[in-house]
N, C-alpha and C positions, 0 to 999 in steps of 0.2 A: 504494500500500500504506500503510494507516494503522496505525501502531504506537504503543502507549502504554507508556512506561517507568514502572514503578510500584514504590513502596516504602511500607512501613508502619512505624510505631512502636507498641509495645504495652505493656501493664502488666506482662507477664510472658511466659513461653515457651509456655504450653499453654492454648489456648482451652477445652479440656475441663475445665480446673480453674477456669473462670470468668474467665479473663483476657480483656481487651478491647483493641480498637484505640483509640489515642489520637491518631494522626496518619496521614493519607493524603497522599502526594505523587505526582503524575503529571506527566510531560511528554510532549508529542506529537511524533512523527516522521512525516513524510510524504515518501515517495520518498527516504529516507536523509538527510533534512534536518530539523533542529529547526525547528518552525514558530513557536515562542514561546508557543503555547497550553499552558496548564497547569491543573491542578486541585490545590488544596492546602487542607486543613482540619485544624484541631485539634478533638478530640472529648472531651467529658466522659464518662469511662468509668463513672461512678457506682460506683466502688469504689477501694480503695487500689492504689497502684503499688508493685511490688517494689523494694526498695532497689537490687538489682543492675541493674534496668532503668533506674532514675533515673541511675545512674552511666554508663550507655551513652548515653542521649539527653537527660538533664537536664530532662525534663518532670515537673513536680510536680502533685499534686492541687490545690494552691492555684491554680496557673496555669490549670488546665483546668476549674476549678469553674464558670466562667461561659460555657464553650464549648458549642457545639451537641451534641446527642446524635446517634448514628448514624441513628436513625429520621428525623431532620429533614433529613438530607443524602442519604439513600439514593437517592432518585429522581434527583437531580442527578448523583451519582457514577456510577450505572449508565448514565445517558444519555451521560456522557462516555466511558466505556470500551466500551460495547456495540458489538460487531462488529469490534473492533480485535484485533490481536495484542498480547498483554501481554508485555513484556520485564521479567523479574523475576529477581533473583539469589537463588537458593534459593526457588524458586516455591512448593513445598508449604507453607512457613511462612506466607507472606503470603496465598496463596489459601485456606489452611485457616482463617485468621482471618476473611477476608472472608465465606467460606461460613458460618462460625459466626454472624457478625453477621446475615446474611440469614435464617438459620434461626431465630434468636431472635425475629425480627419475624413470620416466617411459616414454619411447619414445612414447607409445600409449596413454598417458594421454590426456584427453579432454581439449580443450582450455577454458579459463574462460567464453568466450561468449557463450559456449554451455550450461552453467547452470546459467548464470546471464545475465541481460541486462545491457548495459553500457550507461551512460549519461555523456558526456564530457562537463564540465562547461566552459572550455576554448573556445570550438567551440560555445557554447551557448552565451558566453559573447561577442565573436567577431561578431556574428550576431546581437546581441542586441546593441552593442556599436561599430559600424564599425569605423576604423581609430583611435581608442583610445587604450591606454595601457590597457591590460587585465590580467596582472599578478595578483596573489592573493593579493599582497600588494596594487596594484592599485585599485582593486575591494573593498578592505577593506576601502580605503580612499573614494571611490565613494559612497559606501553604509553606511559609518560612522560606520563600524565595528571596535571595538577596538582591536588592535594587538600590542600594545606597549610592551607587555611582550614577544614578539617574537624576541629575539636577534639572535637566531639560528633556523634553520629549525628543526622540529621534526615531525615524522609521525603522532602521535596522536594529538599533538597541532595543526598541519596544518589541520588535518581532522576536528577538532572541529571548527576552524576558517572558513574552507570551508563550513561547515554545515550552519553556520550563514549567510555567503555570498549567498549560494544557496537559502536559504529560503527568503532572501531579494530580490534577483534577480527575483524570481518566485512568489513574493507575489501577483501579479495581477492575477495569475492563481489559487489562493487558492480555490476560490469558485468552480472550476471545480473538485477539489479533495475531497470536503467535502462529508461525508456520514451521515447516520442517527445517528451514534454514536458521531458525533462532537457536539460542543457546539454552533454552529452558530444558530441564531434565525430563527425560521420558520415563514412563512407568518402569521400563526394563532397567533403566540406569539408576533408579532409586535404591539406596542401601537397604537391604532387608535385615530385619532384626532377628537374631538367632537366640534360641533358648540357652540360658546359662546352665551347664550341667552341674555346677557346684551350688546352685541356688537351692535352698531347703524348701520343704513343703510350706504352703501358705497356711497359717493357723486358722482354724474355724472355731469361733466362739458361739456356743449354743446357749439359749435362754435356760435359766434355772426354773424351778417350780414356781417360785414367787412371781417372777417376771411373766411366766405363762398364764398365771391366774389373773394378773393385772391386765394382760392383753385380752383374755377372754371376757373379763368384766367390761372392758371398754367396748368390745364388739356387741355385747348384750345391750349396753346403753344405746348404741347406734341402732340396734334392732328395734328398740322400743320407740325411739324418736322418729325414725324414718318410715313413711307409709310403705315403701318398697322393701323394707327390711334391710339387713346388712348383707351385702353381697359376699363379703369376706367370710362371714359366719356360715352362710348357706353353702357357698361353693368351695370354701377352703377351711375345713375343720381345723381347729387348733391342734398343732402336733403335740405329741407327748414328749416330755423331756427325755433326754438320753443320758 
């Protein structure tokens, strides 16, 4: 199973108001393992960046002025993600921006969902932890994922952190995703326990007469109180002491 954990940074919140993607960050997971393969690019948005957005990610127009435009990296980006399951926190935001960029270049362009499946970790986290905060920072704290180096948002950094969070959140499902190529031990390879020939017999402690009388008395009380009688008294007569 090939999965791509993806994040973007943008000039603002709404692509319908002309806002653009300024960074894309992706990391690859194969069979629940980070492969080390990644895709990261800064983009020249050809427009101003909202002050509020700069406070989040720190990317300025000056820094991005000599970076590639989306049209220049589109093919490489699509080739990297095509056919994979995209792992995204608040997927409608990032997917909406990517679709908008594709449509700007070609109005007949296919939407991302036509060549990738989408797994929204925000929706997953809300179902798993209802009524709790499920931001990426909150999930890092809940699952003890270190993010102290995250002073500002960055698409690649956030994708790397989200990958760790996603694997932690879904760790209980890992056995469902294992295949013959994984290192999980098979039934045949599990160590079998052997009987210790030097171990003595297990002692058996039997009830004495007094304990048997108390047990019988208790069953008789149950017999009187229960309309159906005492099943233990009817079906299992009190054994004699030995």
